[in-house]
C-alpha positions as CSV (number, residue, x, y, z in Angstrom):
1,M,14.2,-16.0,-15.8
2,L,16.4,-13.0,-17.0
3,Y,13.9,-10.8,-16.4
4,F,14.1,-11.2,-12.8
5,L,17.4,-11.4,-13.2
6,S,17.6,-8.2,-15.1
7,A,15.9,-6.6,-12.0
8,G,18.3,-6.8,-9.4
9,L,17.4,-11.0,-8.1
10,S,19.9,-13.5,-7.7
11,F,20.2,-16.6,-9.8
12,D,18.2,-18.9,-7.3
13,L,15.8,-16.3,-6.6
14,A,14.6,-15.6,-10.0
15,G,14.1,-19.5,-10.5
16,E,11.9,-19.8,-7.7
17,T,10.2,-17.0,-8.9
18,V,9.3,-18.7,-12.1
19,K,8.7,-21.5,-10.6
20,T,5.9,-20.2,-8.5
21,L,4.4,-19.0,-11.3
22,K,4.5,-21.9,-13.1
23,D,2.1,-23.0,-9.8
24,K,-0.2,-20.3,-9.7
25,E,0.0,-19.6,-13.5
26,P,-0.2,-22.3,-15.5
27,E,-1.9,-20.9,-18.9
28,L,1.3,-18.7,-18.9
29,F,4.3,-20.9,-20.3
30,K,1.4,-21.5,-23.2
31,S,-0.7,-18.8,-23.6
32,G,1.1,-15.7,-22.6
33,Q,-2.1,-14.9,-20.7
34,G,-2.7,-14.0,-17.2
35,K,-3.0,-11.9,-13.8
36,R,-0.8,-9.4,-12.8
37,F,1.2,-9.8,-9.7
38,M,4.2,-8.7,-7.9
39,L,6.6,-9.3,-5.7
40,L,7.0,-7.0,-2.8
41,G,9.6,-6.3,-0.1
42,A,8.0,-7.7,3.2
43,E,9.8,-8.2,6.4
44,G,9.7,-12.0,8.0
45,E,11.8,-14.4,10.4
46,K,12.9,-16.4,7.0
47,A,14.2,-13.3,6.4
48,N,15.7,-12.4,8.9
49,K,17.9,-16.4,9.2
50,G,19.3,-15.5,5.3
51,G,21.0,-11.8,7.4
52,T,19.0,-9.4,5.3
53,G,15.8,-8.9,7.3
54,L,14.0,-8.8,4.1
55,M,11.6,-11.0,1.6
56,L,9.9,-10.9,-1.7
57,S,6.8,-12.6,-2.0
58,L,4.8,-13.4,-4.9
59,V,1.5,-11.2,-4.8
60,E,-1.7,-10.7,-7.1
61,F,-0.8,-6.9,-8.7
62,D,-2.7,-4.0,-6.1
63,R,-1.6,-0.4,-7.0
64,D,-2.5,0.5,-3.7
65,K,-0.1,-1.8,-1.7
66,A,2.4,-1.2,-4.2
67,I,2.5,2.6,-4.1
68,A,2.6,1.9,0.6
69,S,4.9,-0.4,-0.1
70,V,7.3,2.2,-2.2
71,V,6.9,5.2,0.7
72,E,7.7,2.5,2.9
73,G,11.2,1.9,0.9
74,K,10.7,-1.8,0.4
75,P,10.6,-3.0,-3.1
76,V,8.3,-4.0,-5.6
77,I,8.7,-6.0,-9.0
78,P,6.0,-5.9,-11.2
79,V,5.3,-9.2,-12.5
80,W,3.2,-8.6,-15.6
81,L,2.7,-11.4,-17.5
82,E,1.3,-10.7,-20.0
83,R,4.0,-8.3,-21.4
84,I,6.7,-10.2,-20.3
85,Y,5.1,-13.0,-23.3
86,Q,4.9,-10.5,-25.4
87,Q,8.9,-9.5,-24.9
88,I,9.6,-12.9,-25.4
89,A,7.2,-13.3,-28.7
90,T,9.1,-10.4,-30.2
91,R,12.8,-11.7,-29.5
92,L,12.0,-15.0,-31.3
93,A,10.8,-13.3,-33.6
94,G,13.1,-11.0,-34.6
């Protein structure tokens, strides 16, 4: 949750992202093992209703898609579960 908040997400969006991660990668919260994902900016009808015209979707990490999105000026937030888990383990140990 802290990772997503520090990336600039609102509390509600960060909580929803953590919930989505738990659904997609339940092993993460047990072992820290999992796939690499990214929050990718995309235009959508749902986002237009909120006024920003942009929504974030959690997808499996793809370097080419990430680069293309950045070139288009859309946000990309990497979600590398093993690094997040490692940061948590380091903080708990220290």
